C-alpha positions as CSV (number, residue, x, y, z in Angstrom):
1,M,117.4,85.2,118.3
2,L,116.6,81.4,118.3
3,F,118.3,79.0,116.0
4,P,116.4,76.2,114.8
5,L,116.8,73.3,116.7
6,S,118.2,71.0,113.3
7,L,120.7,73.6,113.0
8,L,122.2,73.0,116.5
9,G,122.0,69.4,116.1
10,K,123.8,69.9,112.4
11,V,126.3,71.8,114.5
12,G,126.9,69.7,117.1
13,A,127.1,66.4,115.0
14,E,129.7,68.2,112.8
15,G,131.5,68.9,116.1
16,S,131.6,65.2,117.2
17,A,132.7,64.7,113.8
18,K,135.8,66.6,114.3
19,R,136.6,65.3,117.8
20,E,136.3,61.6,116.6
21,P,140.2,61.5,115.1
22,V,141.2,63.0,117.7
23,R,139.4,60.6,120.2
24,R,141.0,57.6,118.0
25,L,144.4,59.1,118.4
26,A,144.3,59.8,122.2
27,A,143.5,56.1,121.9
28,H,146.0,54.7,120.2
29,M,148.1,56.7,121.9
30,E,147.5,55.4,125.3
31,S,147.2,51.7,124.0
32,A,150.7,52.1,122.4
33,I,151.9,53.0,126.0
34,V,150.5,50.6,127.9
35,G,151.8,48.0,126.1
36,A,155.1,49.5,125.6
37,A,155.1,49.8,129.8
38,I,154.1,46.0,130.0
39,T,156.7,45.1,127.2
40,A,159.3,47.0,129.6
41,F,158.4,45.4,132.7
42,V,158.4,41.6,131.5
43,A,161.5,42.3,129.7
44,L,162.9,44.1,132.7
45,F,161.9,41.9,136.1
46,P,163.5,38.4,135.6
47,I,166.7,40.7,134.8
48,V,166.5,42.8,137.6
49,N,165.1,40.0,139.8
50,P,163.9,41.4,143.0
51,V,162.8,37.7,144.7
52,G,166.8,36.9,144.1
53,G,168.0,40.1,146.0
54,L,165.8,39.3,149.1
55,A,168.3,37.1,150.7
56,V,171.3,39.4,149.6
57,F,169.3,42.3,151.4
58,F,168.2,40.5,154.8
59,A,172.1,39.1,154.8
60,L,173.9,42.7,154.6
61,T,170.8,44.4,156.7
62,S,170.5,41.0,159.4
63,S,171.7,43.5,161.8
64,D,169.3,46.3,161.5
65,S,166.3,47.3,163.1
66,E,163.0,47.6,161.0
67,S,162.9,51.1,161.1
68,Q,166.4,51.1,159.4
69,R,165.8,48.4,157.5
70,R,162.6,49.9,155.7
71,S,164.3,53.2,155.3
72,T,167.4,51.2,153.1
73,A,164.5,49.5,150.9
74,A,163.0,52.8,150.3
75,R,166.2,54.5,149.1
76,I,167.4,51.1,147.0
77,A,164.1,51.2,145.0
78,V,164.6,55.4,144.6
79,Y,168.0,54.5,143.3
80,V,167.0,51.6,141.1
81,F,164.3,54.2,139.4
82,A,166.9,57.0,138.8
83,I,169.8,54.8,137.5
84,L,167.1,53.1,135.0
85,V,165.5,56.2,134.3
86,A,168.6,58.2,133.6
87,F,170.0,55.7,131.3
88,A,166.9,55.6,129.1
89,L,166.9,59.1,128.6
90,G,170.6,59.4,128.1
91,G,171.1,56.3,126.2
92,S,170.7,57.6,122.8
93,Y,173.2,60.7,123.5
94,V,175.9,57.9,124.5
95,L,175.7,56.1,121.4
96,E,175.7,59.0,119.6
97,F,178.9,60.6,121.6
98,F,180.5,57.0,121.0
99,G,179.3,56.3,117.2
100,I,177.4,53.0,119.0
101,S,174.9,51.4,116.3
102,L,171.7,50.5,118.0
103,S,172.4,46.7,116.6
104,A,175.7,46.8,118.4
105,L,174.1,48.0,121.8
106,R,171.7,45.1,120.7
107,I,174.9,42.1,120.6
108,A,176.7,43.8,123.8
109,G,173.4,44.0,126.0
110,G,173.1,40.6,124.9
111,L,176.1,39.2,126.0
112,I,175.9,41.1,129.5
113,V,172.7,39.7,129.8
114,A,173.5,35.9,128.8
115,H,176.2,36.4,131.3
116,T,174.0,37.9,134.0
117,A,171.7,34.8,132.9
118,W,174.7,32.2,133.3
119,T,175.6,33.5,137.1
120,M,172.2,32.6,138.3
121,V,171.5,29.4,136.4
122,T,174.7,28.5,137.9
123,A,174.1,29.6,141.5
124,S,177.2,31.9,141.1
125,S,177.2,35.1,142.9
126,R,176.0,38.6,141.0
127,L,178.6,40.4,143.1
128,T,182.4,40.1,143.3
129,P,184.4,39.1,146.1
130,A,185.8,42.6,146.3
131,E,182.2,43.7,146.2
132,N,181.1,41.6,149.1
133,A,183.9,42.4,151.2
134,E,182.9,46.1,150.8
135,A,179.4,45.4,151.6
136,A,179.7,43.4,154.7
137,E,181.8,47.1,156.1
138,K,179.7,49.8,154.7
139,D,176.9,51.2,156.8
140,D,174.8,52.2,153.8
141,I,173.7,49.5,150.9
142,A,171.3,51.2,149.1
143,F,173.3,52.5,146.5
144,S,176.0,49.9,146.3
145,P,175.4,47.4,146.0
146,M,172.1,46.4,146.1
147,A,171.0,49.2,143.3
148,M,173.9,49.0,141.2
149,P,174.9,46.2,140.3
150,M,172.8,43.8,142.2
151,L,169.7,44.7,140.8
152,A,169.7,47.7,137.9
153,G,173.1,46.5,136.8
154,P,174.5,46.2,132.9
155,G,171.9,43.7,131.9
156,A,169.2,45.8,132.9
157,I,170.8,49.2,131.9
158,G,171.6,47.4,128.6
159,V,167.5,46.6,128.1
160,V,166.2,49.9,128.8
161,M,168.9,51.8,126.8
162,A,168.0,49.2,123.9
163,L,164.0,50.0,124.6
164,A,164.4,53.9,124.6
165,A,166.1,53.4,121.0
166,R,163.1,51.7,119.3
167,P,161.0,53.4,117.0
168,D,158.3,56.1,118.6
169,P,160.9,57.4,120.8
170,I,158.2,59.4,123.1
171,T,156.0,56.2,123.6
172,W,158.7,54.2,124.4
173,M,160.1,56.8,127.0
174,I,156.9,57.1,128.9
175,G,156.3,53.4,128.5
176,I,160.0,52.7,130.3
177,V,158.8,55.4,133.0
178,I,155.9,53.7,133.5
179,A,157.6,50.3,133.8
180,V,160.3,51.0,136.0
181,L,158.4,53.4,138.4
182,A,156.4,49.9,138.8
183,M,159.3,48.2,139.0
184,S,161.1,50.2,141.6
185,A,157.3,49.8,143.7
186,V,157.7,46.1,143.7
187,I,161.2,45.8,145.0
188,Y,160.6,48.2,147.7
189,I,157.6,45.9,148.6
190,L,159.3,43.1,148.4
191,L,162.4,44.0,150.3
192,R,160.1,46.1,153.1
193,A,157.8,43.1,153.5
194,G,159.6,40.2,152.3
195,A,161.5,38.5,155.8
196,P,158.2,36.3,156.2
197,L,158.3,35.1,152.8
198,A,162.3,34.3,152.1
199,K,162.5,33.1,155.8
200,R,159.3,30.7,154.8
201,M,160.7,29.8,151.4
202,G,164.6,29.1,152.6
203,P,167.6,29.1,150.0
204,G,166.8,26.1,148.4
205,V,163.1,27.9,147.1
206,L,165.1,31.0,146.4
207,G,167.9,29.6,144.3
208,A,165.2,27.2,142.2
209,I,163.7,30.8,141.7
210,D,166.6,32.6,140.5
211,R,167.5,29.5,138.0
212,I,164.3,29.5,136.5
213,L,164.3,33.4,136.4
214,G,168.1,32.6,134.9
215,F,167.1,30.5,132.0
216,L,164.3,32.7,131.1
217,I,167.1,35.7,130.9
218,L,169.1,33.2,128.9
219,A,166.4,33.2,126.3
220,I,166.1,36.8,126.1
221,A,169.5,37.5,125.8
222,I,169.4,34.8,122.4
223,E,167.0,37.1,121.0
224,L,168.5,40.3,121.7
225,I,171.8,39.0,120.3
226,I,169.9,37.7,116.9
227,T,167.9,40.9,116.8
228,G,171.2,42.6,116.3
229,F,173.4,40.4,114.1
230,R,170.1,41.2,112.0
231,G,170.7,44.8,112.2
232,V,174.4,44.3,111.4
233,Y,173.9,41.6,108.3
234,P,170.7,41.4,107.2
235,K,172.0,39.9,103.6
236,F,172.5,36.9,105.5
237,G,168.8,37.0,106.1
238,I,169.4,35.8,109.6
């Protein structure tokens, strides 16, 4: 039995109309995830500061062969990804267990990020003397001190936890994972192929970049603290 062409056309139009809301929802979710990933990457990059970690990495691996340095760079990238994603996924449970509000986390994270920024602006070491001494004697510096606390330190951990606690957690979680994956790739590329770049720029240029990023991080820290106080004291209108 043959169906009239007009009937087939009507059925096709109805099917297309039913699929339109699904397409719009998918497009909206894709746009939201991309926006979350970009926001997370922009917030993380100056705090993780892979450019600033170049000098430390090459100082600690000066006696290593090229293959050893490449292997260490890969492990650092993997460790940074695992640390930040783990805290993004489990951060809400930690907050709930200790009874910590999101506003308090933002204030605490802002203070930690501000301390990190201040050490960069004042050209202070991000590692303690004890950590520097231990790193000089360690055979494997991939996890400590490079991945933690040098790159995935308290400031970066505080940022991913605060982002993961935002409304629409699934969207933000996917965006954070994408951003951290991209950050890990950047870390590997810089540590893997950054030797000529680090030598060409020299300590002076690297220090200047570190201070500029430190200033931007300090602004991010102040914004986190202000947002946290707005949540704690909304009646004051700050």
